[in-house]
C-alpha positions as CSV (number, residue, x, y, z in Angstrom):
1,X,10.9,2.0,26.5
2,X,13.6,1.1,24.0
3,X,14.0,-2.6,23.3
4,X,17.2,-4.4,23.6
5,X,18.2,-4.9,19.9
6,X,19.1,-8.5,20.6
7,X,15.4,-9.2,21.3
8,X,14.4,-8.1,17.8
9,X,13.6,-11.2,15.7
10,X,15.9,-11.4,12.8
11,X,17.6,-13.9,10.4
12,X,20.4,-11.6,9.3
13,X,22.9,-12.3,12.2
14,X,22.7,-8.9,13.8
15,X,24.7,-10.1,16.8
16,X,27.5,-11.1,14.5
17,X,28.0,-7.7,13.0
18,X,28.8,-5.3,15.8
19,X,29.2,-2.3,13.5
20,X,25.8,-2.7,12.0
21,X,24.2,-3.4,15.4
22,X,25.6,-0.2,16.8
23,X,24.3,1.8,13.8
24,X,20.8,0.3,14.2
25,X,20.9,0.9,18.0
26,X,21.5,4.6,17.2
27,X,18.6,4.7,14.8
28,X,16.2,2.7,17.0
29,X,15.4,5.4,19.6
30,X,14.6,7.9,16.8
31,X,12.2,5.3,15.3
32,X,10.5,4.9,18.7
33,X,10.3,8.7,19.1
34,X,8.7,9.0,15.6
35,X,6.3,6.2,16.5
36,X,5.2,8.0,19.7
37,X,4.9,11.4,17.9
38,X,3.0,10.4,14.8
39,X,2.0,6.7,15.3
40,X,-1.6,5.7,16.3
41,X,-2.8,8.4,18.6
42,X,-4.5,7.5,21.9
43,X,-3.8,3.8,21.9
44,X,-0.2,3.3,22.7
45,X,-1.0,1.7,26.1
46,X,-3.8,-0.6,24.8
47,X,-3.4,-4.4,24.5
48,X,-3.9,-5.3,20.9
49,X,-4.3,-8.8,19.5
50,X,-1.5,-8.6,16.9
51,X,0.3,-10.9,14.6
52,X,4.1,-10.8,15.0
53,X,6.7,-12.4,12.7
54,X,9.3,-14.2,14.7
55,X,10.8,-16.2,11.8
56,X,10.3,-16.8,8.1
57,X,9.1,-20.4,8.5
58,X,5.5,-21.2,8.1
59,X,4.8,-21.4,11.8
60,X,6.9,-18.4,12.7
61,X,5.7,-15.4,10.6
62,X,2.2,-15.3,12.2
63,X,2.5,-15.5,16.0
64,X,-0.7,-14.0,17.6
65,X,-0.9,-12.5,21.1
66,X,-1.8,-9.4,22.9
67,X,0.9,-6.7,22.8
68,X,1.2,-3.0,23.4
69,X,2.2,-1.4,20.1
70,X,5.3,0.4,21.3
71,X,6.5,-3.0,22.6
72,X,5.9,-4.7,19.2
73,X,9.0,-6.7,18.1
74,X,9.8,-5.1,14.8
75,X,11.9,-7.9,13.2
76,X,14.2,-7.9,10.2
77,X,13.6,-10.8,7.9
78,X,15.0,-11.9,4.5
79,X,13.7,-15.0,2.7
80,X,16.4,-17.7,3.0
81,X,19.3,-17.5,0.7
82,X,19.1,-19.7,-2.4
83,X,22.4,-21.1,-3.6
84,X,23.0,-20.7,-7.3
85,X,20.2,-18.1,-7.9
86,X,20.6,-16.2,-11.1
87,X,19.2,-12.9,-12.4
88,X,16.0,-13.6,-14.3
89,X,15.7,-10.7,-16.8
90,X,17.4,-7.8,-18.6
91,X,20.8,-7.6,-20.1
92,X,22.2,-9.6,-17.2
93,X,19.8,-12.5,-17.4
94,X,21.4,-15.7,-16.3
95,X,24.2,-14.1,-14.3
96,X,24.6,-14.7,-10.6
97,X,22.6,-12.5,-8.3
98,X,24.6,-9.8,-6.4
99,X,25.1,-10.2,-2.6
100,X,26.6,-6.7,-2.5
101,X,25.6,-3.5,-4.3
102,X,27.4,-3.2,-7.7
103,X,29.1,0.2,-7.8
104,X,27.5,1.2,-11.1
105,X,24.0,0.6,-9.6
106,X,24.6,2.1,-6.2
107,X,22.6,5.4,-6.8
108,X,19.7,3.7,-8.6
109,X,19.3,1.0,-5.9
110,X,19.5,3.5,-3.1
111,X,16.8,5.6,-4.9
112,X,14.6,2.5,-5.4
113,X,14.9,1.5,-1.7
114,X,14.4,4.9,-0.3
115,X,11.3,5.5,-2.4
116,X,9.8,2.2,-1.3
117,X,10.8,2.8,2.3
118,X,9.3,6.3,2.4
119,X,5.8,4.9,1.8
120,X,5.9,2.8,5.0
121,X,6.1,5.5,7.7
122,X,4.0,7.8,5.5
123,X,0.9,5.5,5.7
124,X,1.2,5.3,9.5
125,X,1.2,9.1,9.7
126,X,-1.8,9.3,7.4
127,X,-3.8,6.9,9.5
128,X,-2.7,8.0,13.0
129,X,-6.1,9.4,14.1
130,X,-8.4,6.7,12.7
131,X,-8.4,4.6,15.9
132,X,-10.5,7.3,17.5
133,X,-13.4,6.6,15.0
134,X,-13.0,2.8,14.4
135,X,-16.3,1.2,13.4
136,X,-15.6,-1.9,15.5
137,X,-12.9,-3.5,17.7
138,X,-12.2,-5.9,14.7
139,X,-11.4,-2.9,12.5
140,X,-9.4,-1.2,15.3
141,X,-7.3,-4.3,15.6
142,X,-6.8,-4.5,11.8
143,X,-5.6,-1.0,11.3
144,X,-3.1,-1.4,14.2
145,X,-1.9,-4.6,12.5
146,X,-1.4,-2.7,9.3
147,X,0.4,0.1,11.2
148,X,2.9,-2.1,13.0
149,X,3.6,-4.1,9.9
150,X,4.3,-0.9,7.9
151,X,6.7,-0.1,10.8
152,X,8.3,-3.5,10.3
153,X,8.6,-2.9,6.6
154,X,10.4,0.4,7.3
155,X,12.8,-1.6,9.5
156,X,13.4,-4.0,6.6
157,X,14.3,-1.1,4.3
158,X,16.4,0.7,6.9
159,X,18.4,-2.5,7.4
160,X,19.3,-2.5,3.7
161,X,20.3,1.1,3.8
162,X,22.5,0.6,6.9
163,X,24.0,-2.7,5.8
164,X,24.8,-1.9,2.2
165,X,25.0,1.9,1.7
166,X,27.3,3.1,4.4
167,X,27.1,6.7,5.5
168,X,24.7,7.6,2.7
169,X,22.4,4.9,3.8
170,X,22.5,6.0,7.4
171,X,21.6,9.6,6.4
172,X,18.8,8.4,4.2
173,X,17.5,6.3,7.2
174,X,17.4,9.5,9.3
175,X,15.5,11.4,6.6
176,X,12.9,8.7,6.5
177,X,11.9,9.8,10.1
178,X,12.3,13.5,9.3
179,X,9.7,13.7,6.5
180,X,6.0,13.9,7.3
181,X,2.9,13.1,5.3
182,X,1.3,16.3,4.1
183,X,4.0,18.6,5.5
184,X,4.5,21.6,3.3
185,X,8.2,21.8,3.9
186,X,9.2,18.1,4.1
187,X,6.5,16.1,2.5
188,X,6.7,12.4,1.7
189,X,8.2,11.5,-1.7
190,X,5.0,10.2,-3.5
191,X,1.9,12.4,-3.7
192,X,-0.6,9.7,-2.7
193,X,1.2,9.5,0.6
194,X,0.6,13.1,1.4
195,X,-3.2,12.9,0.9
196,X,-5.2,13.2,4.1
197,X,-6.9,10.0,5.4
198,X,-9.4,11.3,8.0
199,X,-12.2,8.8,7.6
200,X,-12.5,5.0,7.3
201,X,-13.9,5.0,3.8
202,X,-10.7,6.7,2.7
203,X,-8.7,4.2,4.7
204,X,-10.4,1.2,3.1
205,X,-9.8,2.6,-0.4
206,X,-6.2,3.4,0.4
207,X,-5.6,-0.1,1.6
208,X,-7.4,-1.5,-1.4
209,X,-5.8,0.6,-4.1
210,X,-2.6,2.3,-2.7
211,X,-1.4,-0.7,-0.8
212,X,-2.2,-2.8,-3.9
213,X,0.3,-0.7,-5.8
214,X,2.7,-1.7,-3.1
215,X,2.0,-5.3,-3.9
216,X,3.1,-4.8,-7.5
217,X,6.1,-2.7,-6.7
218,X,7.3,-5.2,-4.2
219,X,6.7,-8.1,-6.6
220,X,8.8,-6.3,-9.2
221,X,11.6,-5.8,-6.7
222,X,11.3,-9.4,-5.6
223,X,12.8,-10.2,-9.0
224,X,15.8,-7.9,-8.5
225,X,19.3,-9.0,-9.2
226,X,20.3,-7.4,-5.8
227,X,19.6,-10.5,-3.8
228,X,19.1,-8.9,-0.3
229,X,16.4,-6.6,-1.8
230,X,14.7,-9.5,-3.5
231,X,14.7,-11.6,-0.4
232,X,13.5,-8.8,1.8
233,X,10.5,-7.8,-0.5
234,X,9.4,-11.4,-0.8
235,X,8.9,-11.7,2.9
236,X,7.2,-8.3,3.0
237,X,4.6,-9.6,0.5
238,X,3.4,-12.2,3.0
239,X,2.4,-9.4,5.3
240,X,1.1,-7.1,2.6
241,X,-1.6,-9.6,1.7
242,X,-3.4,-8.8,4.9
243,X,-3.4,-5.0,4.2
244,X,-5.1,-5.7,0.8
245,X,-7.7,-7.9,2.5
246,X,-8.5,-5.2,5.0
247,X,-9.1,-2.7,2.2
248,X,-11.0,-4.9,-0.2
249,X,-13.3,-6.4,2.4
250,X,-13.7,-3.1,4.1
251,X,-15.2,-1.6,0.9
252,X,-17.2,-4.8,0.4
253,X,-18.8,-4.4,3.9
254,X,-19.6,-0.7,3.2
255,X,-21.3,-1.7,-0.1
256,X,-23.1,-4.6,1.6
257,X,-24.6,-2.4,4.2
258,X,-25.8,0.3,1.7
259,X,-27.2,-2.4,-0.6
260,X,-29.2,-4.0,2.2
261,X,-30.7,-0.7,3.1
262,X,-31.7,0.1,-0.5
263,X,-33.2,-3.4,-0.9
264,X,-35.4,-2.5,2.1
265,X,-36.5,0.7,0.3
266,X,-34.4,2.9,2.6
267,X,-32.1,5.7,1.7
268,X,-28.6,5.0,3.0
269,X,-28.0,8.7,3.8
270,X,-31.1,8.8,6.1
271,X,-29.8,5.6,7.8
272,X,-26.3,6.9,8.6
273,X,-24.7,4.8,5.8
274,X,-22.7,5.7,2.7
275,X,-24.7,6.3,-0.5
276,X,-23.2,4.5,-3.5
277,X,-22.6,7.7,-5.5
278,X,-20.2,8.7,-2.7
279,X,-18.6,5.3,-2.7
280,X,-18.0,5.7,-6.4
281,X,-16.4,9.1,-6.0
282,X,-14.0,7.8,-3.4
283,X,-13.2,4.9,-5.6
284,X,-12.4,7.3,-8.5
285,X,-10.1,9.4,-6.3
286,X,-8.0,6.6,-4.7
287,X,-7.8,4.5,-7.9
288,X,-6.4,7.4,-9.9
289,X,-4.1,8.6,-7.3
290,X,-2.7,5.1,-7.0
291,X,-2.3,4.7,-10.8
292,X,0.1,7.6,-10.7
293,X,2.4,5.7,-8.3
294,X,3.5,3.5,-11.1
295,X,5.1,6.5,-12.9
296,X,4.8,7.7,-16.5
297,X,3.6,5.5,-19.3
298,X,6.9,5.9,-21.1
299,X,10.0,5.9,-18.8
300,X,13.7,5.7,-19.5
301,X,14.3,5.0,-15.9
302,X,12.0,1.9,-16.0
303,X,13.9,0.8,-19.1
304,X,17.2,1.2,-17.4
305,X,16.1,-0.6,-14.2
306,X,14.9,-3.5,-16.3
307,X,18.0,-3.7,-18.5
308,X,20.3,-3.6,-15.4
309,X,18.4,-6.4,-13.6
310,X,17.2,-4.1,-10.8
311,X,13.4,-4.3,-11.2
312,X,11.5,-6.9,-13.2
313,X,7.9,-7.4,-14.2
314,X,5.2,-8.9,-12.0
315,X,6.0,-12.6,-11.6
316,X,8.7,-12.3,-14.3
317,X,9.9,-15.9,-14.2
318,X,6.4,-17.5,-14.0
319,X,4.6,-15.2,-16.5
320,X,7.0,-14.6,-19.3
321,X,9.0,-16.9,-21.5
322,X,11.3,-14.2,-22.9
323,X,13.0,-12.1,-20.3
324,X,15.2,-9.6,-22.2
325,X,12.3,-7.6,-23.8
326,X,14.5,-6.6,-26.7
327,X,13.1,-5.9,-30.2
328,X,9.5,-5.8,-28.8
329,X,7.1,-2.9,-28.6
330,X,4.1,-1.9,-26.6
331,X,1.2,0.1,-28.1
332,X,0.2,3.2,-26.1
333,X,-2.4,5.8,-26.6
334,X,-1.2,9.4,-26.3
335,X,-3.1,12.7,-26.3
336,X,-2.7,14.4,-29.7
337,X,-4.6,17.1,-31.5
338,X,-7.7,17.0,-29.3
339,X,-7.8,13.3,-29.4
340,X,-5.7,10.2,-29.0
341,X,-3.0,8.7,-31.2
342,X,-1.7,5.2,-30.8
343,X,2.1,4.8,-31.0
344,X,4.4,1.9,-30.5
345,X,7.2,2.4,-28.0
346,X,10.1,0.0,-27.0
347,X,8.7,-2.5,-24.5
348,X,11.4,-1.7,-22.0
349,X,10.3,1.9,-22.0
350,X,6.8,0.8,-21.2
351,X,7.6,-1.3,-18.1
352,X,5.6,1.0,-15.8
353,X,2.6,0.5,-18.0
354,X,3.1,-3.3,-18.1
355,X,3.1,-3.4,-14.3
356,X,0.1,-1.0,-14.3
357,X,-1.8,-3.4,-16.6
358,X,-1.5,-6.2,-14.0
359,X,-2.6,-3.9,-11.3
360,X,-5.7,-2.8,-13.1
361,X,-6.7,-6.4,-13.8
362,X,-6.4,-7.1,-10.1
363,X,-8.4,-4.0,-9.1
364,X,-11.1,-5.0,-11.6
365,X,-11.4,-8.4,-9.9
366,X,-12.1,-6.6,-6.6
367,X,-14.7,-4.3,-8.2
368,X,-16.4,-7.4,-9.7
369,X,-16.6,-8.8,-6.2
370,X,-18.3,-5.6,-4.9
371,X,-20.8,-5.7,-7.7
372,X,-21.6,-9.3,-6.9
373,X,-22.3,-8.2,-3.3
374,X,-24.6,-5.4,-4.6
375,X,-26.5,-8.0,-6.6
376,X,-26.6,-10.5,-3.8
377,X,-27.9,-8.0,-1.4
378,X,-30.7,-6.8,-3.6
379,X,-29.4,-3.6,-5.2
380,X,-30.3,-4.8,-8.7
381,X,-29.0,-2.7,-11.6
382,X,-26.5,-0.8,-9.5
383,X,-22.8,-1.3,-10.2
384,X,-19.4,0.3,-9.3
385,X,-16.7,0.7,-11.9
386,X,-13.1,1.6,-12.4
387,X,-12.6,4.9,-14.2
388,X,-10.5,5.0,-17.3
389,X,-6.8,5.2,-16.6
390,X,-6.7,8.6,-18.4
391,X,-9.1,10.1,-15.9
392,X,-7.8,12.4,-13.2
393,X,-4.1,11.7,-13.8
394,X,-1.3,13.8,-12.3
395,X,1.7,11.8,-13.8
396,X,2.5,10.9,-17.4
397,X,1.1,12.1,-20.8
398,X,-2.4,12.4,-19.5
399,X,-1.4,14.6,-16.5
400,X,-3.6,17.7,-16.6
401,X,-5.8,16.3,-19.4
402,X,-9.5,16.8,-18.7
403,X,-11.4,13.6,-19.4
404,X,-14.6,12.1,-18.0
405,X,-14.4,8.8,-16.1
406,X,-14.9,6.9,-19.4
407,X,-11.7,8.5,-20.7
408,X,-13.3,10.9,-23.2
409,X,-11.5,14.2,-23.6
410,X,-13.7,17.1,-22.5
411,X,-13.5,20.8,-22.3
412,X,-12.5,22.7,-19.1
413,X,-16.1,23.9,-18.8
414,X,-17.5,20.4,-18.9
415,X,-15.0,19.3,-16.3
416,X,-15.9,22.2,-14.0
417,X,-19.6,21.4,-14.4
418,X,-19.1,17.7,-13.5
419,X,-16.1,17.5,-11.2
420,X,-18.4,17.4,-8.1
421,X,-20.2,14.3,-9.6
422,X,-16.9,12.4,-10.2
423,X,-14.7,13.2,-7.2
424,X,-15.5,13.8,-3.5
425,X,-16.6,17.3,-2.6
426,X,-16.0,19.0,0.7
427,X,-19.6,18.3,1.5
428,X,-19.1,14.6,0.7
429,X,-16.1,14.4,2.9
430,X,-17.9,16.2,5.7
431,X,-20.9,13.8,5.5
432,X,-18.6,10.7,5.6
433,X,-16.7,12.2,8.6
434,X,-20.0,12.8,10.3
435,X,-20.6,9.0,10.3
436,X,-17.3,8.3,12.0
437,X,-17.8,7.5,15.7
438,X,-15.7,5.0,17.6
439,X,-17.5,1.7,18.4
440,X,-15.5,-0.3,21.0
441,X,-18.0,-2.8,22.5
442,X,-17.1,-6.4,21.5
443,X,-19.3,-7.5,18.6
444,X,-20.8,-4.1,17.9
445,X,-20.4,-2.4,14.5
446,X,-21.1,1.1,13.3
447,X,-24.2,1.9,11.3
448,X,-22.5,2.5,8.0
449,X,-20.6,-0.8,7.6
450,X,-21.7,-4.5,7.7
451,X,-20.2,-6.8,10.3
452,X,-17.3,-8.9,9.1
453,X,-18.1,-12.4,8.0
454,X,-15.5,-14.0,10.4
455,X,-12.9,-12.9,13.0
456,X,-9.1,-13.0,13.1
457,X,-7.0,-16.1,13.8
458,X,-10.1,-18.3,14.0
459,X,-11.6,-16.2,16.8
460,X,-15.2,-15.0,16.8
461,X,-16.2,-11.6,15.5
462,X,-17.2,-10.5,19.0
463,X,-13.8,-11.3,20.5
464,X,-12.2,-8.4,22.5
465,X,-9.4,-7.7,19.9
466,X,-8.3,-4.5,21.7
467,X,-8.3,-4.1,25.5
468,X,-7.8,-0.8,27.4
469,X,-4.6,-0.3,29.5
470,X,-6.3,-1.3,32.7
471,X,-7.4,-4.7,31.4
């Protein structure tokens, strides 16, 4: 079952570094054991029409063909080296990028890489049972594409740990396979990656909001002065775009189906579809969980990472003219005396919030799209919305504050009386799960979601994207 390491696509000259090759050969069987234990359950022998990266060139990163997931060629790719590249921000702006880890930043870089790496296997674990209730073969193929690419992203991060962090890196790589999403003893590092995802509405919102956080984190790391990390994350972003598409368009199809039923005078709940109030509750949950992934609004770590050239802003070079962020401030609202008080903090200390600002704008664009779908399909006057970023927060100054979705501070009693209107209840979750039944006939789609507008790789929607083992 284990692949010959030499068959793994890479542009890092694995065959020229015997020590590194041996280390990865020792890690590889553990990775495959992890994949079989907690990867997609029940479909390891199926033939899936997957995109595989075989090089970083335009014609090489998206090669499509049928493959069994355990045989997927998890490659290691870095964007090509650019001679003369300099660090674009912080106190080290203009200095040459680092091809090796600076000793003074070793611990910080390892922490950054491990935290990012931990999200990749976590999401595979969260989604492992969803194949059994896929609403179509198109969706089944898409979730498996997301899964194998999260596995590839894990390989990318593990390569960095093995190549640049010695024994510490090898130990961290083993720990990445030892933690488990939702495990009480060895959970994943970030809370959103310990949340259960046992229905497809949760998956769509996870891919929409939580994977979108990944886009912004990867984009900030793509500016890093540690050149191998920057080059790795830039290539990861080419694959991450598909994950965001799956989430955004998945929600859009749920909204479209419910809106069409309402335009016909039908109750979505009576037609085995998802009522919009439940859609809004799931939106509230996954958006706010994902907001927490950026960290606290004021962060000395974020300031230090920026100053040291480790982690920049979103599209640092393209979006900003001044890259040191010294002598500048950011206005933040903080809870104070039963209300809110604006205060100015040094811009470097607000880098988490600067990144979150870009994320929220991107999320609003998607919500605007869903509302256009509602209007187009005849659900006049009905809209979805992003809750205020103070709402339902577990990290930062608003952690534990009780607010309504508009961000207004409320009493505990008002929260208790309305929580079931704002966040999914056990009954809501049970209803959504009751809709989840696998639909595996080509071209057929479950009752609660609209058919996709087009297929994958120029193929029709009714193409057989996943074939059983006997095929």
